[in-house]
C-alpha positions as a printed NumPy array, in Angstrom:
array([[-22.735, -27.083, -16.551],
       [-21.82 , -29.199, -13.571],
       [-24.695, -29.28 , -10.755],
       [-24.42 , -30.212,  -7.081],
       [-27.516, -31.967,  -5.759],
       [-26.536, -31.911,  -2.204],
       [-25.987, -28.342,  -1.638],
       [-27.722, -27.294,   1.294],
       [-27.951, -23.379,   1.317],
       [-27.847, -21.278,   4.883],
       [-31.475, -20.172,   5.564],
       [-31.011, -16.536,   5.792],
       [-33.899, -15.059,   8.131],
       [-36.374, -12.557,   6.445],
       [-37.684,  -9.484,   8.264],
       [-40.821,  -8.67 ,   6.663],
       [-41.271,  -5.552,   8.707],
       [-38.653,  -3.497,   7.076],
       [-40.092,  -1.435,   4.313],
       [-39.142,   1.921,   2.986],
       [-41.076,   4.528,   1.34 ],
       [-39.362,   5.851,  -1.597],
       [-41.403,   8.675,  -2.997],
       [-44.534,   6.901,  -2.432],
       [-43.057,   3.436,  -3.844],
       [-42.764,   0.821,  -1.077],
       [-39.739,  -0.952,  -1.131],
       [-39.08 ,  -4.326,   1.174],
       [-35.753,  -4.62 ,   2.525],
       [-36.072,  -8.06 ,   4.562],
       [-31.975,  -8.687,   4.769],
       [-31.676,  -4.942,   6.515],
       [-29.677,  -6.905,   9.207],
       [-27.006,  -8.026,   7.146],
       [-25.979,  -4.171,   7.176],
       [-23.757,  -4.709,  10.707],
       [-21.024,  -6.71 ,   9.82 ],
       [-19.905,  -6.895,  13.487],
       [-23.296,  -8.323,  14.706],
       [-23.219, -12.024,  15.994],
       [-25.528, -13.074,  13.299],
       [-23.738, -11.573,  10.28 ],
       [-20.585, -13.168,  11.212],
       [-22.427, -16.595,  11.557],
       [-24.054, -16.337,   8.038],
       [-20.37 , -15.437,   6.838],
       [-18.974, -18.823,   7.924],
       [-21.954, -20.611,   7.051],
       [-21.473, -19.297,   3.251],
       [-18.06 , -20.055,   3.559],
       [-17.977, -23.19 ,   4.586],
       [-21.084, -23.773,   1.694],
       [-18.083, -22.414,  -0.735],
       [-15.349, -24.5  ,   0.697],
       [-17.381, -27.291,   0.066],
       [-18.073, -26.614,  -3.477],
       [-14.679, -25.658,  -4.377],
       [-13.232, -28.665,  -2.73 ],
       [-15.171, -30.624,  -5.659],
       [-13.525, -28.291,  -8.495],
       [-10.655, -30.444,  -9.975],
       [ -8.783, -27.838, -11.509],
       [ -8.486, -25.639,  -8.294],
       [ -4.859, -26.95 ,  -6.94 ],
       [ -3.568, -26.882, -10.45 ],
       [ -4.604, -23.458, -10.81 ],
       [ -3.144, -22.366,  -7.899],
       [  0.044, -23.745,  -8.336],
       [  0.47 , -22.98 , -11.854],
       [ -0.436, -19.081, -11.636],
       [  2.094, -19.408,  -8.027],
       [  4.617, -20.547, -10.831],
       [  4.463, -17.93 , -13.435],
       [  4.099, -15.16 , -10.771],
       [  7.367, -15.975,  -9.464],
       [  9.388, -13.661, -11.541],
       [ 11.235, -10.538, -10.984],
       [  9.104,  -6.991, -11.304],
       [ 10.017,  -3.401, -11.789],
       [  8.069,  -0.388, -11.694],
       [  9.075,   2.548, -13.78 ],
       [ 11.793,   4.791, -12.087],
       [ 10.924,   8.058, -11.49 ],
       [ 13.553,  11.421, -10.681],
       [ 13.559,  13.721,  -7.67 ],
       [ 16.465,  16.035,  -6.584],
       [ 19.445,  13.872,  -8.136],
       [ 18.144,  10.375,  -7.148],
       [ 15.873,   7.757,  -8.698],
       [ 13.236,   5.891,  -7.227],
       [ 11.369,   2.53 ,  -8.313],
       [  9.664,  -0.655,  -6.517],
       [ 10.919,  -4.361,  -6.85 ],
       [  9.696,  -7.203,  -6.345],
       [ 12.053, -10.37 ,  -6.557],
       [  8.857, -12.772,  -7.191],
       [  6.716, -13.752,  -4.515],
       [  6.846, -11.037,  -2.011],
       [  3.742,  -9.698,  -0.708],
       [  4.575,  -6.027,  -1.429],
       [  7.224,  -4.685,  -3.448],
       [ 10.25 ,  -3.007,  -2.199],
       [ 10.908,   0.806,  -2.739],
       [ 14.519,   1.295,  -4.044],
       [ 16.665,   4.485,  -4.435],
       [ 19.643,   5.027,  -6.393],
       [ 21.864,   8.419,  -7.204],
       [ 22.352,   7.453, -10.585],
       [ 20.897,   4.957, -12.977],
       [ 24.382,   3.05 , -13.181],
       [ 24.814,   3.472,  -9.285],
       [ 23.89 ,   0.67 ,  -7.224],
       [ 20.309,   0.459,  -5.83 ],
       [ 19.392,   0.819,  -2.159],
       [ 16.319,  -0.458,   0.06 ],
       [ 14.619,   2.752,   0.808],
       [ 11.416,   1.491,   2.457],
       [ 10.579,  -2.425,   2.517],
       [  6.827,  -2.882,   3.808],
       [  7.233,  -6.4  ,   4.036],
       [  9.059,  -6.106,   7.335],
       [  5.781,  -4.392,   9.018],
       [  4.283,  -7.351,   9.287],
       [  4.594, -11.188,   9.097],
       [  1.689, -11.819,   6.844],
       [  2.52 ,  -8.98 ,   4.083],
       [ -0.611,  -7.135,   4.744],
       [  0.668,  -3.703,   5.518],
       [  1.442,  -1.911,   2.003],
       [  2.947,   1.43 ,   1.239],
       [  0.045,   3.38 ,   0.087],
       [  1.141,   6.558,  -0.764],
       [  4.51 ,   8.24 ,  -1.062],
       [  5.554,  11.778,  -2.066],
       [  9.222,  12.608,  -2.133],
       [ 10.423,  16.582,  -1.511],
       [ 11.993,  18.192,  -4.462],
       [ 15.388,  17.885,  -3.185],
       [ 14.889,  14.18 ,  -2.274],
       [ 15.882,  14.828,   1.303],
       [ 12.67 ,  13.684,   2.682],
       [  9.803,  11.302,   1.927],
       [  6.218,  11.454,   3.363],
       [  4.307,   8.398,   3.065],
       [  1.194,   6.345,   4.195],
       [  0.586,   2.791,   5.254],
       [ -2.461,   0.436,   4.502],
       [ -3.108,  -2.605,   6.624],
       [ -5.461,  -5.159,   5.582],
       [ -6.55 ,  -3.522,   2.371],
       [ -8.119,  -0.71 ,   4.478],
       [ -8.464,   2.84 ,   2.693],
       [ -7.94 ,   4.309,   6.127],
       [ -4.212,   5.013,   6.446],
       [ -1.677,   5.14 ,   9.26 ],
       [ -1.755,   9.205,   8.888],
       [ -5.456,   9.152,   9.178],
       [ -5.857,  10.186,   5.371],
       [ -8.166,   9.237,   2.982],
       [ -8.166,   9.42 ,  -1.005],
       [ -6.005,  11.93 ,  -0.252],
       [ -2.386,  13.229,  -1.589],
       [  0.769,  14.533,  -0.252],
       [  2.57 ,  17.511,  -1.617],
       [  5.889,  18.796,  -0.44 ],
       [  6.715,  22.41 ,  -0.509],
       [  9.318,  23.481,  -2.799],
       [ 11.716,  24.013,  -0.248],
       [ 11.371,  21.06 ,   1.514],
       [ 10.583,  22.23 ,   4.801],
       [  7.249,  20.258,   5.124],
       [  4.336,  19.357,   3.46 ],
       [  0.222,  19.505,   2.834],
       [ -2.185,  16.609,   2.938],
       [ -5.863,  16.574,   3.079],
       [ -7.729,  14.677,   5.442],
       [-11.124,  13.123,   6.726],
       [-11.652,  14.058,  10.479],
       [-10.701,  11.18 ,  13.066],
       [-13.753,   9.107,  14.079],
       [-15.147,   9.828,  17.459],
       [-13.036,   7.921,  20.237],
       [-14.539,   4.231,  20.368],
       [-15.996,   4.362,  17.046],
       [-12.679,   4.17 ,  15.   ],
       [-12.038,   0.692,  13.677],
       [ -9.135,  -0.014,  10.803],
       [-10.186,  -3.657,  10.494],
       [-12.427,  -2.011,   6.894],
       [-15.631,  -3.306,   8.107],
       [-17.133,  -0.019,   9.233],
       [-20.033,   1.529,   7.664],
       [-19.995,   4.998,   8.953],
       [-20.127,   7.684,   6.487],
       [-16.787,   9.655,   5.671],
       [-17.82 ,  13.456,   5.573],
       [-16.164,  16.467,   5.922],
       [-13.231,  16.549,   4.02 ],
       [-10.818,  19.11 ,   5.067],
       [ -8.58 ,  21.225,   2.563],
       [ -5.506,  23.221,   2.99 ],
       [ -6.864,  27.064,   2.891],
       [ -4.08 ,  29.943,   2.636],
       [ -4.75 ,  33.342,   4.078],
       [ -2.547,  36.545,   4.36 ],
       [ -2.696,  38.646,   7.223],
       [ -0.713,  41.996,   7.32 ],
       [  0.752,  42.525,  10.969],
       [ -1.832,  41.684,  13.689],
       [ -4.57 ,  43.601,  12.25 ],
       [ -7.769,  42.207,  11.722],
       [ -7.305,  42.483,   7.864],
       [ -7.137,  39.426,   5.709],
       [ -6.514,  39.696,   1.867],
       [ -7.573,  37.397,  -0.345],
       [ -5.972,  37.253,  -4.119],
       [ -7.389,  36.169,  -7.434],
       [ -6.421,  36.603, -11.146],
       [ -8.436,  37.391, -13.527],
       [ -7.884,  35.091, -16.427],
       [ -9.877,  37.096, -19.105],
       [ -7.769,  40.003, -18.839],
       [ -4.492,  38.753, -19.744],
       [ -3.691,  40.011, -23.139],
       [ -4.134,  37.655, -26.42 ],
       [ -6.083,  35.31 , -23.727],
       [ -5.161,  31.781, -23.138],
       [ -3.352,  30.099, -26.183],
       [ -4.167,  26.116, -26.814],
       [ -0.878,  24.708, -26.606],
       [ -2.173,  21.298, -28.02 ],
       [ -5.726,  21.372, -29.654],
       [ -7.997,  18.989, -28.809],
       [ -8.18 ,  16.001, -30.656],
       [-11.473,  14.623, -32.57 ],
       [-11.136,  11.133, -31.554],
       [ -7.958,  10.542, -29.025],
       [ -8.404,  11.299, -25.513],
       [ -5.189,  13.567, -23.813],
       [ -5.028,  11.626, -20.886],
       [ -1.833,  13.536, -19.134],
       [  1.022,  16.262, -20.3  ],
       [  4.198,  17.429, -18.794],
       [  6.429,  20.007, -18.8  ],
       [ 10.18 ,  18.765, -19.402],
       [ 13.455,  19.466, -20.274],
       [ 12.51 ,  23.447, -19.843],
       [ 10.517,  23.959, -23.164],
       [  9.302,  20.339, -23.878],
       [  5.983,  18.567, -23.453],
       [  5.672,  15.088, -22.896],
       [  2.137,  13.921, -23.904],
       [  0.357,  10.691, -23.381],
       [ -2.869,   9.923, -25.489],
       [ -5.415,   7.361, -25.616],
       [ -6.5  ,   6.131, -29.074],
       [ -8.929,   3.502, -29.517],
       [ -8.139,   2.025, -26.102],
       [ -4.295,   1.755, -27.132],
       [ -1.416,   3.993, -26.069],
       [  0.837,   6.389, -27.594],
       [  3.546,   7.388, -25.05 ],
       [  6.782,   9.737, -24.742],
       [  8.176,  10.038, -21.4  ],
       [ 12.044,   9.868, -19.59 ],
       [ 10.784,   6.469, -18.844],
       [  7.676,   4.375, -20.244],
       [  6.53 ,   1.004, -19.255],
       [  5.175,  -0.842, -21.806],
       [  2.712,  -3.549, -21.343],
       [  0.021,  -5.454, -23.357],
       [ -1.849,  -8.408, -23.321],
       [  0.904, -10.419, -24.422],
       [  3.877,  -8.352, -23.065],
       [  4.878,  -8.646, -19.545],
       [  6.695,  -5.412, -19.483],
       [  9.34 ,  -3.065, -21.436],
       [ 10.71 ,   0.056, -19.54 ],
       [ 12.148,   2.111, -22.192],
       [ 14.4  ,   5.279, -21.463],
       [ 14.161,   7.977, -23.819],
       [ 17.093,  10.59 , -23.799],
       [ 15.926,  14.121, -24.641],
       [ 19.516,  16.136, -24.82 ],
       [ 19.217,  16.007, -28.874],
       [ 16.304,  17.473, -30.85 ],
       [ 14.832,  13.987, -31.473],
       [ 14.441,  11.805, -28.448],
       [ 16.733,   8.595, -28.202],
       [ 15.204,   5.645, -26.931],
       [ 16.645,   2.117, -25.763],
       [ 15.309,  -0.694, -23.573],
       [ 15.849,  -0.105, -19.786],
       [ 14.767,  -2.747, -18.358],
       [ 12.696,  -6.237, -19.594],
       [ 10.43 ,  -8.239, -17.362],
       [ 10.875, -11.878, -18.391],
       [  8.269, -14.463, -17.224],
       [  9.873, -17.475, -17.026],
       [  7.745, -20.185, -19.358],
       [  5.693, -17.669, -20.991],
       [  6.006, -18.056, -24.932],
       [  3.992, -15.196, -26.583],
       [  4.197, -16.708, -29.868],
       [  1.341, -19.283, -28.214],
       [ -1.538, -16.327, -28.277],
       [ -2.782, -13.976, -30.317],
       [ -4.668, -10.491, -29.33 ],
       [ -6.784,  -8.473, -31.645],
       [ -9.681,  -5.852, -31.183],
       [-12.923,  -5.774, -32.618],
       [-15.961,  -3.605, -32.78 ],
       [-19.605,  -4.747, -32.713],
       [-22.813,  -2.95 , -32.564],
       [-24.798,  -2.221, -29.113],
       [-28.448,  -2.438, -28.573],
       [-28.467,   1.258, -29.811],
       [-26.165,   0.716, -32.671],
       [-22.86 ,   2.304, -30.853],
       [-20.23 ,   0.751, -31.921],
       [-18.056,  -0.702, -29.233],
       [-14.764,  -1.873, -28.611],
       [-13.372,  -4.871, -27.624],
       [-10.083,  -6.884, -27.224],
       [-10.011, -10.591, -27.7  ],
       [ -7.076, -12.713, -26.772],
       [ -6.673, -16.644, -27.3  ],
       [ -4.34 , -19.292, -28.079],
       [ -3.507, -18.779, -31.604],
       [ -5.604, -19.661, -34.904],
       [ -8.681, -21.289, -32.713],
       [-11.6  , -22.488, -34.59 ],
       [-14.538, -20.408, -34.161],
       [-16.969, -23.298, -33.755],
       [-18.607, -22.377, -30.476],
       [-16.689, -24.657, -28.469],
       [-14.465, -22.601, -26.366],
       [-14.785, -21.223, -22.899],
       [-14.981, -17.586, -22.773],
       [-14.273, -14.76 , -19.648],
       [-15.546, -11.484, -20.47 ],
       [-14.578,  -8.674, -18.672],
       [-15.98 ,  -5.073, -18.239],
       [-16.344,  -2.295, -16.277],
       [-17.74 ,   0.673, -17.437],
       [-17.785,   3.687, -15.042],
       [-16.377,   6.64 , -13.393],
       [-14.528,   7.287, -16.736],
       [-11.87 ,   4.901, -16.118],
       [-10.372,   3.356, -19.269],
       [ -9.58 ,  -0.681, -19.678],
       [ -6.954,  -0.78 , -21.519],
       [ -4.189,  -3.477, -22.657],
       [ -2.424,  -5.372, -19.641],
       [ -0.604,  -8.274, -18.697],
       [ -1.934, -10.945, -16.215],
       [ -0.556, -14.213, -15.315],
       [ -3.514, -15.575, -14.155],
       [ -5.418, -15.132, -17.248],
       [ -2.315, -16.605, -19.262],
       [ -3.059, -19.614, -17.067],
       [ -6.622, -19.878, -17.982],
       [ -5.533, -19.565, -21.635],
       [ -2.746, -22.186, -22.027],
       [ -4.303, -24.9  , -19.288],
       [ -7.806, -24.085, -20.037],
       [ -8.283, -23.122, -23.461],
       [-10.494, -19.913, -21.939],
       [-10.684, -17.047, -25.009],
       [-10.443, -13.914, -22.51 ],
       [-12.289, -10.977, -23.57 ],
       [-12.487,  -7.318, -22.706],
       [-15.102,  -5.02 , -23.396],
       [-14.568,  -1.27 , -23.367],
       [-18.232,  -0.374, -22.904],
       [-19.711,   3.118, -22.372],
       [-19.321,   4.61 , -18.76 ],
       [-15.435,   4.231, -19.185],
       [-13.233,   6.862, -20.161],
       [-12.169,   5.439, -23.772],
       [-13.234,   8.038, -25.866],
       [-13.628,  11.105, -23.406],
       [-16.164,  12.501, -21.127],
       [-19.144,  11.832, -23.824],
       [-18.281,   8.25 , -23.549],
       [-18.537,   8.353, -19.835],
       [-21.627,  10.345, -19.596],
       [-23.482,   8.017, -22.276],
       [-23.018,   5.307, -19.349],
       [-23.479,   7.15 , -16.414],
       [-26.746,   8.491, -14.12 ],
       [-30.108,   8.372, -16.376],
       [-27.966,   6.568, -19.108],
       [-26.397,   3.813, -16.865],
       [-28.468,   1.1  , -18.675],
       [-26.347,   1.456, -21.802],
       [-23.719,  -0.179, -20.021],
       [-25.488,  -3.184, -19.251],
       [-26.83 ,  -3.405, -23.017],
       [-23.309,  -2.939, -24.365],
       [-22.073,  -5.906, -22.171],
       [-24.847,  -8.113, -23.135],
       [-24.352,  -6.895, -26.847],
       [-20.806,  -8.138, -26.379],
       [-21.744, -11.767, -25.296],
       [-24.491, -11.978, -28.232],
       [-21.62 , -10.852, -30.451],
       [-19.002, -13.748, -29.202],
       [-21.666, -16.011, -29.446],
       [-22.765, -15.201, -32.994],
       [-19.239, -14.942, -34.308],
       [-18.753, -18.345, -32.869],
       [-16.057, -17.778, -30.107],
       [-18.494, -19.466, -27.783],
       [-21.885, -20.469, -26.358],
       [-24.296, -19.24 , -23.432],
       [-23.098, -22.346, -21.352],
       [-19.471, -21.624, -21.604],
       [-19.458, -18.202, -21.107],
       [-18.409, -16.177, -18.224],
       [-18.67 , -12.687, -16.919],
       [-16.68 , -10.929, -14.371],
       [-16.156,  -7.549, -12.703],
       [-15.25 ,  -5.907,  -9.743],
       [-16.787,  -2.945,  -7.601],
       [-18.5  ,  -1.095, -10.562],
       [-18.176,  -4.   , -12.633],
       [-19.87 ,  -6.031,  -9.952],
       [-22.953,  -3.879, -10.325],
       [-22.544,  -4.706, -13.894],
       [-22.533,  -8.589, -13.506],
       [-25.425,  -8.41 , -10.973],
       [-27.616,  -6.187, -13.567],
       [-26.942,  -8.3  , -16.211],
       [-27.663, -11.631, -14.635],
       [-30.829, -10.083, -13.788],
       [-31.569,  -8.839, -17.407],
       [-30.251, -12.109, -19.432],
       [-30.104, -14.903, -17.223],
       [-30.163, -17.136, -20.184],
       [-26.966, -15.986, -21.739],
       [-24.014, -16.747, -19.379],
       [-22.843, -20.072, -17.675],
       [-21.251, -18.498, -15.075],
       [-20.619, -15.206, -13.53 ],
       [-18.18 , -13.891, -10.801],
       [-18.698, -10.361,  -9.202],
       [-16.053,  -8.923,  -7.114],
       [-16.681,  -6.453,  -4.134],
       [-20.134,  -4.982,  -6.198],
       [-22.25 ,  -2.719,  -5.238],
       [-25.681,  -4.274,  -5.279],
       [-28.012,  -2.147,  -3.196],
       [-28.348,   0.948,  -5.434],
       [-30.976,   2.558,  -3.028],
       [-28.524,   2.823,   0.003],
       [-25.125,   2.58 ,  -1.147],
       [-24.817,   6.474,  -0.324],
       [-25.186,   5.915,   2.965],
       [-22.036,   4.032,   3.648],
       [-18.036,   4.981,   3.957],
       [-17.284,   6.959,   0.982],
       [-20.366,   5.846,  -1.05 ],
       [-21.754,   9.334,  -1.105],
       [-19.492,  10.282,  -3.761],
       [-20.703,   8.249,  -6.284],
       [-23.923,   9.898,  -6.368],
       [-22.415,  11.866,  -9.337],
       [-22.035,   8.512, -11.223],
       [-25.348,   6.627, -10.129],
       [-27.731,   9.272,  -8.705],
       [-29.265,   9.172,  -5.421],
       [-32.382,   7.57 ,  -4.465],
       [-33.655,  10.312,  -2.376],
       [-34.458,  12.43 ,  -5.011],
       [-37.811,  10.85 ,  -6.944],
       [-36.295,  11.275, -10.762],
       [-32.973,   9.449,  -9.719],
       [-34.659,   6.969,  -7.499],
       [-36.754,   5.89 , -10.559],
       [-33.454,   5.371, -12.619],
       [-32.287,   3.188,  -9.602],
       [-34.683,   0.683,  -9.167],
       [-34.755,  -0.318, -12.672],
       [-31.313,  -2.234, -12.143],
       [-30.212,  -2.285,  -8.73 ],
       [-29.054,  -5.658,  -8.485],
       [-30.645,  -6.534,  -5.027],
       [-34.102,  -5.252,  -5.979],
       [-34.545,  -7.209,  -9.683],
       [-33.807, -10.831,  -8.299],
       [-36.345, -12.894,  -9.543],
       [-37.005, -16.291,  -8.982],
       [-36.964, -19.123, -11.851],
       [-41.127, -19.313, -12.118],
       [-41.182, -15.687, -12.177],
       [-39.487, -15.374, -15.47 ],
       [-39.964, -17.237, -18.43 ],
       [-38.127, -17.985, -21.747],
       [-40.519, -17.217, -24.793],
       [-38.554, -19.217, -27.266],
       [-38.468, -22.324, -25.275],
       [-41.107, -21.65 , -22.606],
       [-39.416, -22.745, -19.886],
       [-38.497, -21.177, -16.779],
       [-35.145, -19.328, -16.68 ],
       [-32.558, -20.259, -13.956],
       [-29.642, -18.249, -13.008],
       [-26.034, -18.937, -14.603],
       [-23.964, -20.243, -11.463],
       [-22.717, -17.26 ,  -9.407],
       [-19.791, -16.533,  -7.085],
       [-20.166, -13.467,  -5.414],
       [-16.906, -12.04 ,  -3.674],
       [-16.417,  -9.732,  -0.763],
       [-13.889,  -8.55 ,   1.531],
       [-14.115,  -8.036,   5.272],
       [-11.373,  -5.305,   5.01 ],
       [-12.924,  -3.424,   2.001],
       [-13.91 ,  -0.181,   3.455],
       [-14.651,   1.38 ,  -0.114],
       [-17.273,  -1.155,  -1.166],
       [-18.562,  -2.438,   2.611],
       [-19.257,  -6.183,   2.539],
       [-22.786,  -5.522,   3.464],
       [-23.414,  -5.445,  -0.968],
       [-22.601,  -8.976,  -1.377],
       [-23.641, -10.253,   1.986],
       [-26.88 ,  -9.16 ,   0.892],
       [-26.595, -12.086,  -1.482],
       [-23.549, -14.206,  -1.112],
       [-19.464, -13.881,   0.506],
       [-16.156, -15.934,  -1.075],
       [-12.764, -15.433,  -1.959],
       [ -9.598, -15.855,  -3.795],
       [ -8.383, -16.296,  -7.718],
       [ -7.808, -19.739,  -7.959],
       [-11.277, -20.334,  -6.453],
       [-13.093, -18.229,  -9.016],
       [-11.299, -19.505, -12.046],
       [-11.477, -23.267, -10.721],
       [-15.566, -22.408,  -9.919],
       [-15.996, -21.048, -13.462],
       [-14.162, -24.185, -14.999],
       [-16.2  , -26.749, -13.034],
       [-19.701, -24.736, -13.865],
       [-18.542, -24.678, -17.696],
       [-17.469, -27.877, -17.737],
       [-13.814, -27.112, -18.659],
       [-11.085, -29.824, -18.469],
       [ -7.137, -28.966, -17.289],
       [ -5.147, -28.947, -20.696],
       [ -1.822, -30.69 , -19.939]])
């Protein structure tokens, strides 16, 4: 592992008087002052941390090579899967390095497409994105919402919400959060006020001007023969979506061992080694006909150089966990390879195979083995898999991820000083908890916009909505879950933890924490309480430096 003898870390002021009482347990929070991103002292702290980061990244030899290679490989045309409304087709297209994809419309698949909306023209730096769009059923109207600089606050004051058109196209419905009080709203993404009281559509029917309103309901149990199963529940596969099409047909999508089986009008197939193929299905006959509609070509990428496979390994409690392993072809399992292990494990979100230019660069030029662990907490095997990694059982996520790393070392893919773990948001918690629990197992850690303070996350922006996933420190039982793994509250100094095998102090792996000053979902304070930095080439050049990896021509 690389070392930097001249590092001078900025001094963070400690306020020892800030102590909270959680159900009779005193918890100190000496860096509470870092919760205000607009405070002068916080801004100065961020500037110093950024300067420190730049001084270290400046010594990372692969930084510019990575940036150049990622940019070159990323410069290729990309399409999204077309969708139909009325008699028109809509899709997004990016010619290569545009900050935002452009929305196109065409009257028929053989007709020339026209630009319907180009977000790149809305700002010079390309930071205004088309975040929500919804077409009326006759395709005459489109409602849309814009996001500035990555903020979840949209210009029509809609948050985490949908837009739905009426069937006649005369209007649309949307849900919203109340606008902040005058003088308190900022779309900078640095606000920490809690977003409460989501407003939904309520429909009432009044007969004339009288004071009588009617509320209708349907008793489903009164239906003759009850509700019949159209698709029986599978014992192993997860039904992700079902759509009625062509009058009397269903298009269904199943997830099977984290691999997809799709049937649809248009299907965009992607994988670790497949950049994107859009298939078109014809449903006029009894048997659907399939043809390639569009294919995304990445110049210079040859899938024959690489291989992807799925392995299963036992976690701490014996549960079999699936993991994808992607690498150059026919590598020797001699423990010599740098390895990047990615995970999430939360909110019933499934991590499925997908193509990523950055990963390709890492594998080709740094010899990295990339692994995607489908740990509990995700939705890969349905709700039981999710529940097994949430609330009181959140520790299963960390056990699974740690077991993944142990398996990769024992199988000969890598060794601890060449193993880097990464995750973002909920995956940031994963990384933070794992380096606390097993600092000896990793050589590097990258945590992006992580929720690090598990005792106070519910007090900021939309954080309260996550209590159904994590629990809430306001409740004694749930506080006892959270305090055991909260990354911020379990940091130990090297002399406070001893490696029993080698009888020496345990150092943390080289760790980079990334946050965003415009992230109003996982607010910056979570990472500012530890560190703050940015950018993909920076992350992986840091990883390469810390793991002692050289550029391969």
